[in-house]
C-alpha positions in Angstrom: -1.1 -2.4 -14.7 -3.9 -4.1 -12.7 -5.9 -7.2 -14.0 -8.5 -9.5 -12.8 -7.5 -12.1 -9.9 -8.2 -15.0 -11.4 -6.2 -13.4 -15.4 -2.8 -13.2 -13.2 -3.0 -17.2 -12.1 -4.1 -18.3 -15.7 -1.4 -15.8 -16.9 1.5 -17.5 -15.0 0.7 -20.9 -15.3 0.4 -20.4 -19.0 3.9 -18.3 -18.9 5.0 -21.2 -17.6 3.8 -23.4 -19.7 -9.1 -6.7 26.5 -9.3 -3.8 29.0 -6.8 -6.5 30.2 -6.8 -8.9 27.4 -5.9 -11.8 29.3 -4.4 -14.9 29.3 -7.4 -17.5 30.4 -9.4 -19.8 28.3 -12.1 -17.0 28.1 -12.9 -15.3 25.1 -10.6 -12.2 25.5 -12.1 -9.0 26.1 -11.8 -5.6 25.7 -13.6 -2.7 27.4 -13.6 0.7 25.2 -15.9 3.8 25.8 -18.3 2.2 23.2 -18.5 -0.7 24.8 -17.3 -4.1 25.4 -15.4 -5.8 22.3 -14.7 -9.8 22.4 -12.3 -11.6 20.3 -10.5 -15.3 19.7 -7.9 -16.8 20.2 -4.8 -16.3 17.5 -4.4 -20.7 16.8 -0.9 -21.9 17.5 0.4 -18.1 18.4 -0.4 -16.7 22.0 -2.0 -14.0 20.6 -5.8 -12.1 20.6 -7.2 -11.2 17.2 -10.1 -8.7 17.9 -12.3 -7.8 14.2 -14.6 -5.5 12.7 -14.3 -2.5 15.3 -15.8 0.8 13.9 -13.9 3.6 14.0 -16.6 6.2 11.7 -19.6 6.0 11.1 -20.8 4.3 7.8 -20.1 6.4 4.6 -23.6 6.1 3.6 -26.5 8.7 2.5 -25.2 12.2 3.3 -22.2 10.8 4.7 -21.1 9.4 0.6 -18.4 11.2 -0.7 -17.6 13.2 2.7 -15.4 13.3 5.5 -15.8 10.7 7.8 -17.3 11.1 10.6 -15.8 9.9 14.1 -18.3 6.4 15.7 -20.0 8.2 18.5 -22.4 5.0 19.1 -22.8 2.8 22.0 -22.7 -0.8 21.7 -22.8 -3.2 24.9 -20.8 -6.1 23.9 -19.6 -6.3 20.3 -18.6 -9.7 18.8 -15.1 -9.2 17.5 -15.2 -12.6 15.9 -16.4 -11.8 12.3 -14.9 -10.5 9.7 -15.3 -6.8 8.5 -16.8 -6.6 5.1 -14.6 -4.9 2.5 -15.0 -1.4 1.2 -16.5 -1.6 -2.2 -14.0 -2.8 -4.5 -12.8 -1.7 -7.8 -10.5 -3.7 -9.2 -10.1 -7.7 -9.4 -6.5 -7.7 -9.2 -6.1 -7.7 -5.3 -9.9 -7.5 -4.8 -11.5 -9.2 -1.8 -13.6 -12.4 -3.1 -15.8 -11.6 0.5 -18.6 -9.3 1.5 -18.6 -5.7 0.3 -20.4 -3.0 2.0 -20.3 1.0 2.4 -20.6 0.5 5.5 -16.8 -0.3 6.1 -14.9 1.7 8.2 -13.5 -0.6 10.5 -10.2 -1.9 12.7 -9.0 -5.1 13.3 -6.5 -5.5 16.2 -4.0 -8.2 17.2 -2.2 -8.2 20.9 -0.4 -10.7 22.7 -2.2 -12.6 25.1 -0.4 -11.0 28.2 -0.7 -7.5 27.0 -2.7 -5.1 29.6 -3.3 -1.4 29.8 -0.3 -1.2 31.5 1.8 -2.9 29.1 2.7 0.0 27.0 3.1 -2.0 24.1 4.5 -0.8 20.7 1.8 -0.3 17.8 2.2 -0.8 14.0 -0.6 0.0 12.0 -1.0 -1.6 8.6 -2.5 0.6 5.3 -2.9 -2.4 2.5 -2.2 -2.2 -1.4 -4.5 -2.6 -4.2 -4.1 0.5 -6.4 -6.2 2.4 -4.1 -8.9 0.6 -5.9 -9.5 -2.5 -4.1 -8.0 -4.5 -1.0 -9.5 -4.8 2.7 -8.6 -5.8 6.1 -10.0 -9.5 6.4 -7.7 -10.9 3.7 -5.5 -13.7 5.4 -2.6 -12.4 3.7 -2.6 -9.4 6.2 -3.7 -11.5 9.4 -1.6 -10.0 12.0 -1.2 -13.0 14.9 2.0 -13.8 14.0 3.2 -10.0 14.3 1.8 -9.4 17.5 4.2 -11.2 19.6 6.0 -8.4 20.6 3.6 -5.7 19.5 -0.1 -4.6 18.6 -1.1 -4.9 15.3 -3.5 -2.5 13.8 -5.1 -3.2 10.2 -7.4 0.0 8.6 -10.1 -0.3 6.1 -10.7 2.8 4.1 -12.2 3.6 1.1 -11.5 3.1 -2.7 -12.0 4.2 -5.6 -14.3 6.8 -6.2 -16.0 7.0 -3.2 -12.3 7.4 -1.7 -10.8 9.8 -3.8 -12.9 11.0 -6.2 -12.0 15.0 -6.6 -13.5 16.9 -8.9 -13.9 20.4 -8.1 -16.8 21.6 -10.1 -18.5 19.2 -7.4 -16.3 21.1 -4.6 -14.8 17.6 -4.1 -11.1 17.7 -3.3 -10.6 14.5 -2.7 -8.8 12.5 -0.4 -11.7 11.0 1.7 -9.9 7.5 1.9 -6.8 9.4 3.3 -9.0 11.2 5.6 -10.6 7.6 6.3 -6.9 6.0 7.7 -6.4 9.7 9.4 -9.2 8.9 11.3 -8.1 5.3 12.1 -4.5 6.9 13.4 -6.8 9.1 15.9 -9.2 6.2 17.0 -5.6 4.4 18.0 -4.4 7.5 19.9 -7.6 7.3 21.9 -8.3 3.4 22.2 -5.3 1.6 21.6 -4.2 2.0 25.8 -7.2 -0.7 26.6 -5.4 -3.4 24.3 -2.1 -2.6 25.7 -0.6 -0.6 23.3 1.4 3.3 23.7 0.2 6.0 21.3 3.0 7.7 22.0 4.8 4.1 20.1 2.9 4.2 16.7 4.3 3.0 13.5 1.9 3.4 10.5 3.2 1.0 7.6 1.7 -0.2 3.9 2.7 -1.9 0.7 2.0 -0.4 -2.7 -1.1 2.3 -2.5 -0.7 1.9 1.1 2.7 3.0 0.8 1.8 6.0 -1.0 -1.2 6.5 1.4 1.3 6.5 4.1 4.0 8.5 2.8 0.9 11.1 2.2 0.1 11.0 5.8 3.6 11.0 7.0 3.7 14.6 5.0 1.3 16.0 6.9 1.9 18.6 9.8 -0.2 16.4 12.0 2.0 13.3 11.4 4.3 13.2 14.8 1.0 13.8 16.8 -0.2 10.0 15.6 2.7 8.4 14.5 5.9 7.6 15.8 7.6 6.4 12.6 6.5 5.1 9.5 7.5 2.6 6.7 6.7 2.3 2.9 6.9 -0.8 1.3 7.1 -0.1 -2.6 5.1 2.8 -3.0 6.5 5.3 -0.8 8.5 8.6 -2.0 5.8 9.0 -4.8 5.3 13.0 -6.0 1.7 12.8 -6.2 -0.4 14.5 -8.6 -2.9 18.1 -8.0 -6.2 18.6 -7.6 -5.9 20.4 -11.5 -3.9 17.3 -13.1 -7.1 14.9 -12.2 -9.6 16.8 -13.8 -9.3 15.1 -17.2 -9.0 11.7 -16.0 -11.8 11.9 -12.9 -13.7 13.5 -15.5 -14.1 10.5 -17.7 -15.6 8.5 -14.7 -18.8 10.9 -14.1 -19.3 11.0 -17.4 -19.4 7.4 -17.7 -22.0 7.6 -14.7 -24.1 9.6 -16.5 -23.3 12.8 -14.1 -21.9 16.1 -15.6 -18.8 17.3 -12.9 -19.6 21.1 -14.9 -20.7 23.7 -12.9 -22.7 24.9 -16.0 -25.1 21.9 -15.8 -26.5 22.6 -12.6 -26.0 18.9 -12.3 -24.6 18.3 -8.4 -23.5 15.5 -6.0 -27.0 14.1 -5.3 -26.3 12.1 -8.6 -23.0 10.6 -7.3 -24.9 9.9 -4.0 -28.1 8.3 -6.0 -25.6 6.1 -8.3 -25.9 2.6 -6.9 -22.3 0.3 -6.3 -22.3 -1.3 -9.8 -22.9 1.8 -11.5 -20.2 3.3 -9.9 -17.9 0.1 -10.4 -19.2 0.1 -13.8 -18.6 3.0 -14.5 -14.7 2.4 -13.3 -14.8 -0.2 -15.3 -15.7 1.9 -18.8 -12.9 4.2 -18.3 -10.1 3.6 -20.3 -7.6 1.2 -20.2 -4.1 0.8 -20.2 -2.7 0.7 -24.1 0.1 -1.6 -23.1 1.5 -1.2 -19.7 1.4 1.5 -17.6 4.1 2.8 -15.3 4.0 5.9 -13.1 5.0 8.8 -15.3 3.2 12.4 -15.4 1.6 11.5 -18.8 0.0 8.6 -18.0 -4.1 8.2 -17.3 -4.3 12.0 -18.8 -1.6 13.5 -16.5 -3.1 12.1 -13.0 -0.6 9.2 -12.8 -2.6 6.1 -11.1 -6.2 5.8 -11.1 -7.3 6.5 -8.1 -5.6 8.0 -4.7 -4.5 11.1 -2.8 -4.0 14.3 -4.5 -2.4 17.4 -3.7 -5.6 19.5 -2.8 -4.2 23.0 -1.2 -6.2 21.7 2.0 -6.5 18.2 3.4 -2.2 17.9 1.5 -1.4 21.7 1.3 1.8 20.6 -0.2 3.5 17.3 -2.4 4.7 14.6 0.0 7.2 14.6 -2.4 8.4 18.1 -1.6 7.4 18.2 1.6 9.1 14.8 2.6 8.3 12.6 6.6 7.6 14.2 9.1 9.0 11.5 11.0 11.7 9.0 11.2 10.6 6.4 8.4 11.9 3.1 6.5 11.9 3.2 2.5 12.1 0.1 0.0 11.3 -2.1 -2.5 11.8 -5.6 -4.3 14.1 -6.0 -6.8 11.5 -7.8 -9.3 8.8 -5.0 -8.1 6.7 -5.1 -11.7 7.2 -8.6 -12.9 3.7 -9.9 -10.9 2.1 -7.3 -13.4 4.5 -7.6 -16.6 3.6 -10.9 -17.4 0.5 -11.9 -15.7 -0.2 -9.3 -18.9 1.2 -10.8 -21.6 0.5 -14.6 -20.8 2.1 -17.3 -22.8 3.8 -14.2 -24.9 5.5 -13.2 -22.0 8.7 -14.3 -23.3 8.8 -13.6 -27.1 7.8 -9.7 -26.9 9.1 -8.2 -30.3 10.4 -4.5 -30.5 7.0 -3.1 -31.7 5.5 -3.8 -28.4 7.9 -2.2 -26.7 8.3 0.7 -28.8 4.7 1.0 -28.1 5.2 1.0 -23.9 7.8 3.6 -24.6 5.3 5.5 -26.4 2.6 4.9 -23.9 4.5 5.8 -20.3 7.3 8.4 -22.0 5.3 10.1 -25.0 8.5 12.4 -26.8 11.1 10.8 -24.5 10.5 7.2 -25.7 13.5 7.3 -27.6 15.6 8.6 -25.1 14.7 6.2 -23.0 14.9 2.9 -25.7 18.7 4.7 -25.9 19.7 3.5 -22.9 17.2 0.9 -21.6 18.0 -1.0 -25.3 16.2 -4.3 -25.0 19.3 -5.7 -26.8 22.2 -3.9 -25.6 21.1 -3.9 -21.9 18.6 -7.1 -21.1 19.7 -9.6 -24.3 16.7 -9.2 -26.2 14.4 -10.0 -23.8 11.5 -6.5 -23.5 9.8 -8.2 -20.7 13.0 -7.6 -18.7 13.5 -4.0 -19.9 9.7 -3.7 -19.5 10.3 -4.9 -15.6 13.2 -2.7 -15.0 11.5 0.6 -16.5 8.3 -0.3 -14.5 10.3 -1.5 -10.7 12.7 1.5 -11.3 10.4 4.4 -11.9 6.8 3.1 -10.0 9.0 1.5 -7.1 12.8 1.6 -6.4 13.5 5.1 -7.5 10.2 7.0 -5.3 11.8 5.3 -2.3 15.3 6.7 -2.8 14.2 10.0 -3.8 11.9 9.5 0.0 14.6 8.4 1.8 17.3 11.4 0.0 14.3 14.2 1.0 14.4 13.0 4.6 18.1 12.7 4.8 18.5 16.1 3.4 16.3 17.5 6.1 17.7 15.6 9.0 14.9 13.3 9.4 16.2 9.4 10.3 15.3 7.2 6.8 16.5 4.1 6.4 16.6 2.2 3.0 16.2 -1.2 1.9 15.9 -3.5 -1.3 13.9 -6.8 -1.2 15.8 -9.7 -3.6 15.1 -12.2 -1.7 12.2 -15.5 -3.2 10.6 -17.1 -1.1 10.0 -20.7 -0.8 6.7 -20.5 -0.5 3.9 -18.8 -2.2 2.3 -15.8 -0.3 -0.7 -15.1 -2.0 -3.6 -17.8 -3.5 -3.3 -16.2 -6.7 0.4 -16.7 -7.5 0.7 -20.4 -8.1 3.9 -22.0 -6.4 5.7 -23.1 -9.8 5.6 -19.2 -11.1 7.5 -17.7 -8.0 10.9 -18.6 -9.8 9.4 -16.8 -12.9 8.6 -13.9 -11.1 11.3 -13.7 -8.7 11.5 -11.4 -5.6 7.9 -9.6 -6.9 5.5 -6.9 -5.5 4.1 -8.2 -1.9 7.3 -10.9 -1.5 8.3 -8.7 1.3 4.7 -9.1 3.5 4.9 -12.4 5.3 8.5 -11.4 6.3 7.3 -8.5 7.6 4.2 -10.0 9.4 6.2 -13.0 10.5 3.9 -15.5 8.8 6.0 -18.3 7.9 3.8 -21.4 7.8 0.5 -22.3 6.7 1.4 -20.5 3.1 -0.4 -19.3 1.2 -2.6 -17.8 4.0 -4.7 -19.1 5.7 -3.8 -22.9 5.5 -2.0 -23.6 2.8 0.5 -26.1 3.1 3.9 -25.0 2.8 6.8 -23.7 5.6 9.7 -21.3 5.0 12.7 -22.5 5.2 14.7 -22.2 8.6 16.8 -19.1 7.2 13.4 -18.0 6.5 12.2 -18.0 9.2 15.0 -16.1 11.1 15.1 -13.3 8.1 11.3 -13.1 9.3 12.0 -12.9 12.7 14.5 -10.2 12.2 12.5 -7.6 9.8 9.2 -8.0 11.7 11.5 -7.2 15.0 12.8 -3.7 12.7 9.2 -2.5 12.5 8.8 -3.1 15.7 11.4 -1.4 16.7 10.5 1.3 15.0 7.2 1.4 16.2 9.3 1.4 19.7 12.4 3.9 19.0 11.9 5.5 15.5 14.6 3.2 14.9 14.7 -0.1 13.1 17.6 -1.5 14.8 17.4 -2.7 18.1 19.7 -5.1 21.1 17.4 -8.0 19.4 16.9 -7.1 15.5 20.0 -9.2 14.5 21.6 -6.9 12.2 22.6 -2.9 12.3 20.7 -0.8 9.9 22.5 2.6 9.2 20.4 5.6 8.6 20.7 6.4 4.9 22.8 9.1 3.6 22.8 10.3 -0.3 26.3 9.6 -0.2 26.7 6.1 0.8 23.1 4.9 -0.1 23.7 2.5 2.6 21.0 0.6 3.4 19.6 -3.3 4.1 20.0 -5.4 1.8 17.7 -8.7 1.6 19.7 -11.0 -0.6 18.6 -14.9 -1.4 21.0 -16.1 1.6 21.1 -13.3 4.1 20.6 -9.9 4.9 23.1 -7.3 5.0 24.2 -3.8 5.1 25.4 -2.4 2.1 25.5 0.3 -0.6 21.8 -0.5 -2.3 21.8 0.7 -6.5 20.1 3.3 -6.9 22.3 4.1 -10.2 19.1 4.5 -12.5 17.4 6.9 -10.2 19.4 10.5 -12.1 18.2 9.5 -15.7 14.5 8.8 -13.9 14.1 11.8 -12.0 15.4 13.8 -15.3 12.5 12.4 -17.4 10.3 12.7 -14.6 11.0 16.8 -14.4 11.4 16.9 -18.2 7.9 15.1 -18.9 6.1 17.5 -16.0 7.7 20.2 -17.8 6.0 19.0 -20.8 2.4 18.2 -19.2 2.7 21.7 -18.0 3.0 23.3 -21.2 0.2 21.3 -23.1 -2.6 22.1 -20.4 
């Protein structure tokens, strides 16, 4: 499902045919225990930006493939105007184009220019997406200047790919190092955010795609209420994570490609992995088996690992599956109506609109194995999608990777008496929000994966970020203001609706399925469409039984 950044754009074109953060003119400064950070002014917004603040020691040497350690050095005066390098990238779809480094555990922070240590503002902590293989806090799409109008915004760099999620039992590696990075960053926020004007008791953790999956994993831990007031998960929350046993076969393929055996009988230890160059690590990941067609999130793909890299239920950091435990804090769960079009259409380029039943059958077998025919009967191309194979594939992947997991996450929370709020984002932006998306492709993609991000970040001009020439329509500007404010309200009170949110958003229950329907023309509360999710729950459960039986 994950394509080269340039490939996405090309394929889409083919398919078309401070301790006190004062308001003076001087550079803003913040005084922390480790030293003073100097920042910069946000352009056109009355907010300040502080970049590249370390929250952990560099995870290199003996700390490579090891849990993160708190940053304990002093830095005198830190230049907070420089972009942080991305952690080493292992996928090019949403991979960062700028500098990469293993010394990457930094946070970026945005704050209103008027904020002071007495402000006690709500705090929104962001986890980027990228399949837990790519992404970084210097991506202009995640700039927090506009979202910091009413809150403090924090963006967290964390290790991805094998550096963040290698889980090999033979080496004593339980995985989840990237998740531990995220948790350490949340603890850093608890200790340091008052200096920026934030209230550590009012923290929202929010993320999109893999960032949403990671958010759900952290929100399910017993420690969650100590580091966050609420959580918001955009296209990826609610997922049932694999166990460490279930990822062994897939991750051993990486070890074999690196010529580092993970078997205890070979006397090869972690030193082989620590000695490998970043290029060798990247090459080993690139050499792992490719999707035979295009994969969705089922128990049989990637040798039963469900996804290439990500958090696993290891019995220690994640004692139980988040799917079984549920979120421990109030939460938002949502998805986009055309979540998967960003993956399906570029996978086939010009041929996307003329795919035949043979391609569809191969897609079903790859993802559903012995249940392929059953899925074909329920999601018939001819009967349900007017003969459009790509539309059937989009619907299935959107359901099984995003929408129905959001439903399950909200449902689980509601069953435990924890407030959950559901949404479906069906608005097609008038501006391209990512540089990889050609403006002419927006209509074809629809309300696709990542489309809600500029609204949640309240970024409606100079799109695509950072310096595009498109400005959203007035109605979209108001929509963005309302959604960004709802996320702030979650940090403030654990509820998305406030006096100035502009709408009433009821808590989810499994009888009414009421939630926020973000449509093309307006937002409103109504019954969300989760009608297919019972079917997919049955398919998932049966595939798990088959997988367990075969193993």
